[in-house]
Backbone bond lengths (Angstrom), bond angles and torsions (degrees), N, CA, C in turn:
res aa  C-N    CA-C-N  psi(-1)  N-CA   C-N-CA  omega(-1)  CA-C   N-CA-C  phi
1 M - - - 1.430 - - 1.515 109.32 -
2 T 1.306 115.84 130.53 1.460 119.17 178.96 1.511 109.48 -81.07
3 A 1.312 115.08 157.27 1.477 121.59 -179.56 1.530 110.55 -65.16
4 P 1.302 116.40 149.66 1.452 119.12 174.21 1.522 110.81 -64.06
5 K 1.313 117.06 150.19 1.461 118.45 176.29 1.536 110.58 -83.37
6 E 1.329 115.88 -15.73 1.473 119.27 176.83 1.519 111.34 -154.46
7 L 1.336 116.21 138.40 1.455 125.03 168.71 1.525 103.90 -124.57
8 R 1.335 116.24 121.27 1.440 118.71 -178.03 1.529 109.89 -130.88
9 V 1.323 116.46 126.21 1.466 122.76 177.04 1.518 106.67 -94.97
10 A 1.344 115.35 131.16 1.470 121.12 179.70 1.545 109.51 -65.35
11 K 1.304 114.60 158.11 1.491 120.04 -178.28 1.521 111.67 -57.71
12 D 1.346 117.09 -34.56 1.463 118.23 -178.70 1.527 111.25 -83.71
13 R 1.338 118.58 -0.21 1.470 126.34 175.92 1.523 112.59 68.36
14 K 1.320 118.32 16.09 1.467 122.19 -176.10 1.542 113.28 -102.35
15 L 1.315 117.72 -1.68 1.460 121.12 -175.64 1.523 110.34 -144.46
16 L 1.321 115.15 136.31 1.457 121.83 174.33 1.510 107.40 -115.02
17 T 1.329 115.83 121.19 1.464 121.39 174.42 1.517 108.70 -98.71
18 V 1.345 115.96 124.38 1.444 123.40 -177.55 1.518 106.56 -116.89
19 T 1.346 114.96 123.78 1.450 120.07 178.17 1.542 110.08 -118.84
20 F 1.303 115.42 113.82 1.463 121.03 175.89 1.553 108.73 -92.17
21 P 1.319 117.22 151.36 1.442 118.83 175.26 1.545 111.87 -54.64
22 D 1.307 116.03 136.98 1.460 122.26 179.44 1.535 115.32 61.38
23 H 1.333 116.96 23.09 1.496 121.55 174.79 1.517 108.23 -131.24
24 R 1.324 113.30 155.91 1.462 117.51 171.03 1.546 108.55 -73.04
25 P 1.306 116.09 155.89 1.465 117.48 -179.53 1.548 111.16 -65.73
26 F 1.335 114.79 145.29 1.455 121.92 173.44 1.525 108.87 -103.20
27 E 1.313 118.22 131.18 1.457 122.03 175.94 1.520 107.86 -103.64
28 L 1.317 115.22 115.55 1.479 121.01 -176.27 1.542 108.12 -116.26
29 P 1.328 117.64 113.12 1.455 120.82 177.83 1.544 111.54 -63.01
30 A 1.320 115.76 145.40 1.452 121.61 178.71 1.511 110.82 -56.75
31 E 1.318 117.68 -40.37 1.473 120.94 179.09 1.507 111.50 -59.16
32 L 1.323 117.31 -45.47 1.461 121.06 179.53 1.530 109.71 -61.53
33 L 1.308 116.48 -47.41 1.474 120.14 179.06 1.517 112.23 -58.74
34 R 1.342 115.80 -40.41 1.478 120.15 -178.72 1.514 111.72 -68.52
35 V 1.341 117.44 -46.36 1.472 119.13 -175.57 1.509 112.94 -76.90
36 L 1.344 118.01 -16.60 1.461 123.18 176.26 1.504 112.02 -111.31
37 S 1.317 115.80 22.28 1.470 121.72 179.75 1.550 108.82 -51.72
38 P 1.346 115.96 136.95 1.464 117.32 177.49 1.504 114.84 -77.40
39 S 1.317 117.95 10.26 1.477 121.65 -178.47 1.522 110.79 -67.78
40 A 1.323 115.47 155.60 1.454 120.18 174.99 1.523 111.55 -65.30
41 E 1.309 116.35 -27.54 1.479 122.40 177.97 1.540 110.15 -60.11
42 V 1.288 117.78 -35.58 1.495 123.01 -179.76 1.535 109.65 -97.22
43 Q 1.306 118.03 -50.01 1.476 121.81 -173.28 1.497 113.19 -80.69
44 G 1.342 118.05 -19.79 1.464 120.76 -175.99 1.522 109.29 69.59
45 H 1.292 116.07 -166.26 1.459 120.88 179.24 1.514 112.31 -108.43
46 S 1.355 114.48 4.23 1.468 121.18 173.11 1.536 106.07 -159.54
47 P 1.331 117.06 163.12 1.472 119.77 -179.38 1.528 113.00 -56.63
48 E 1.335 117.57 -32.89 1.467 120.18 179.45 1.528 112.60 -68.46
49 Q 1.316 117.00 -22.31 1.481 120.19 -178.66 1.540 112.99 -91.36
50 R 1.343 116.96 -4.30 1.459 119.53 -178.63 1.528 111.36 -58.22
51 V 1.319 116.32 138.14 1.456 124.34 -174.30 1.542 108.92 -104.94
52 T 1.325 116.75 133.79 1.455 121.78 171.11 1.537 106.42 -83.87
53 V 1.302 117.99 125.15 1.448 123.38 -175.95 1.508 110.52 -104.73
54 P 1.333 119.97 105.11 1.455 122.19 179.46 1.563 111.55 -89.37
55 G 1.313 116.31 172.83 1.454 122.30 168.43 1.519 116.58 70.37
56 K 1.307 117.89 28.22 1.473 119.81 -177.31 1.530 113.07 -112.45
57 K 1.324 116.96 18.96 1.465 122.16 -177.77 1.532 112.74 -53.16
58 N 1.311 116.86 -37.19 1.477 120.20 -175.95 1.519 114.58 -106.06
59 V 1.324 117.50 14.46 1.454 121.60 -179.03 1.558 109.87 -63.29
60 A 1.306 115.81 146.26 1.465 120.92 179.78 1.548 109.43 -129.85
61 I 1.295 114.27 162.36 1.488 120.37 178.27 1.524 107.61 -89.92
62 L 1.318 115.96 125.24 1.480 120.72 175.12 1.523 111.54 -85.01
63 K 1.337 115.54 -47.25 1.465 118.87 -179.08 1.518 110.83 -160.25
64 I 1.337 112.92 161.18 1.470 121.57 176.82 1.490 106.77 -128.93
65 E 1.348 115.36 130.23 1.466 120.41 -179.97 1.508 109.51 -125.10
66 P 1.341 117.43 138.63 1.468 119.24 177.34 1.504 110.89 -68.81
67 V 1.343 114.94 147.88 1.466 122.84 174.01 1.529 104.43 -125.00
68 G 1.292 116.53 103.10 1.441 120.55 -177.44 1.530 110.56 56.64
69 N 1.313 115.88 -145.36 1.468 122.27 177.01 1.510 111.81 -106.70
70 Y 1.340 117.64 16.19 1.449 119.60 -171.54 1.525 115.09 -125.97
71 A 1.349 119.10 -5.86 1.464 119.24 -170.46 1.525 110.97 -164.34
72 V 1.371 112.75 175.16 1.460 121.05 169.37 1.521 108.26 -134.86
73 R 1.311 113.00 153.50 1.486 120.31 172.46 1.537 105.02 -105.24
74 I 1.301 115.31 126.77 1.484 120.08 178.21 1.517 108.47 -105.94
75 T 1.334 113.79 127.83 1.482 119.56 174.73 1.513 106.86 -103.71
76 F 1.326 115.61 126.23 1.465 122.02 -179.93 1.525 110.30 -98.50
77 D 1.340 117.86 164.76 1.431 119.97 -176.46 1.524 113.77 -74.50
78 D 1.361 117.93 -2.99 1.448 120.45 169.17 1.549 109.81 -93.70
79 F 1.321 115.31 9.93 1.474 126.68 177.56 1.515 114.81 69.51
80 H 1.325 117.17 13.27 1.473 120.54 170.42 1.528 106.12 -69.14
81 D 1.341 117.58 126.25 1.462 119.84 -179.04 1.514 112.98 -150.10
82 T 1.343 117.12 20.88 1.442 118.71 -176.30 1.518 115.40 -95.45
83 G 1.322 118.32 -0.98 1.460 120.89 179.12 1.531 111.41 -86.46
84 I 1.320 115.32 132.19 1.473 121.54 174.46 1.534 105.43 -103.42
85 F 1.324 115.05 111.80 1.453 121.96 -178.08 1.522 108.46 -92.76
86 T 1.345 115.75 100.37 1.480 120.09 179.45 1.531 108.52 -73.08
87 W 1.341 113.85 160.67 1.464 117.87 177.40 1.518 110.51 -57.93
88 N 1.320 117.38 -39.99 1.442 121.49 -179.82 1.525 110.70 -62.64
89 Y 1.339 117.95 -42.78 1.458 120.93 -179.43 1.526 110.48 -65.25
90 L 1.328 117.37 -44.24 1.472 119.94 178.45 1.527 110.91 -62.14
91 H 1.312 116.84 -39.35 1.462 122.06 177.52 1.560 110.09 -62.54
92 T 1.316 115.14 -46.14 1.447 120.48 178.34 1.535 110.90 -61.45
93 L 1.327 117.68 -45.44 1.453 121.12 179.45 1.527 110.39 -60.71
94 G 1.334 117.04 -38.80 1.448 120.62 179.66 1.520 111.23 -61.75
95 H 1.332 116.76 -42.86 1.456 121.71 -178.80 1.535 112.86 -76.92
96 E 1.322 117.59 -28.43 1.480 120.71 -175.44 1.515 112.46 -111.30
97 K 1.328 117.31 15.97 1.467 121.34 -173.66 1.521 112.27 -53.99
98 D 1.325 118.23 -50.42 1.476 120.52 -175.11 1.545 111.59 -62.84
99 R 1.329 116.26 -46.34 1.460 120.10 -179.32 1.526 111.35 -64.97
100 R 1.330 116.19 -45.64 1.487 118.25 179.59 1.520 112.99 -65.25
101 W 1.345 116.26 -36.56 1.446 120.28 178.52 1.548 109.27 -64.51
102 Q 1.333 118.39 -45.13 1.451 120.26 178.82 1.517 111.15 -63.42
103 E 1.333 118.00 -40.93 1.471 120.35 176.75 1.536 110.85 -59.00
104 Y 1.332 116.78 -41.13 1.461 121.87 178.36 1.525 110.59 -62.53
105 L 1.336 117.65 -47.33 1.456 120.86 -179.65 1.542 110.50 -63.56
106 D 1.315 117.37 -40.11 1.473 120.98 177.52 1.516 110.18 -63.05
107 E 1.322 117.50 -41.50 1.458 121.77 179.96 1.525 112.01 -64.38
108 L 1.336 115.33 -41.32 1.469 119.46 175.63 1.521 110.11 -58.62
109 A 1.316 117.06 -48.36 1.457 121.69 -178.58 1.511 111.93 -60.75
110 Q 1.328 116.24 -43.68 1.477 120.82 -179.13 1.556 110.68 -61.82
111 K 1.314 115.55 -33.63 1.461 119.28 -174.83 1.545 111.86 -98.13
112 G 1.342 116.84 6.10 1.469 120.54 178.27 1.513 112.14 65.90
113 M 1.337 117.16 31.18 1.467 122.60 -179.08 1.534 109.11 -105.11
114 S 1.329 114.06 167.67 1.454 120.18 -177.47 1.522 113.35 -131.66
115 R 1.316 116.18 151.99 1.477 120.88 174.70 1.541 108.66 -69.74
116 D 1.302 118.76 -23.27 1.460 122.02 -176.60 1.539 115.18 -82.54
117 R 1.350 117.17 -28.13 1.471 118.28 -177.76 1.505 110.35 -153.85
């Protein structure tokens, strides 16, 4: 996967726009990025260990740092910063955003959790 030609954080820090060459821009909410972080803290070391992360409705992006030529590290205002978002993962999230978001909302409901806390 080639690097995006642009990564732009919205002024309110709640949205990351990712534009890959020859693709329309993907708008990825900070909350989605946080709750689907590729970190071991969220994903675990197997599917059974994956953690549902509630209470991130108002999370914002503090900073984005390059990791080599293949990824970025996103630091959120809750100080979560261990996820390495590869270009491939960002591209996948862009294409699967609606489905993954609905799966997350369904998971919260099943577990009696909330986006607010």
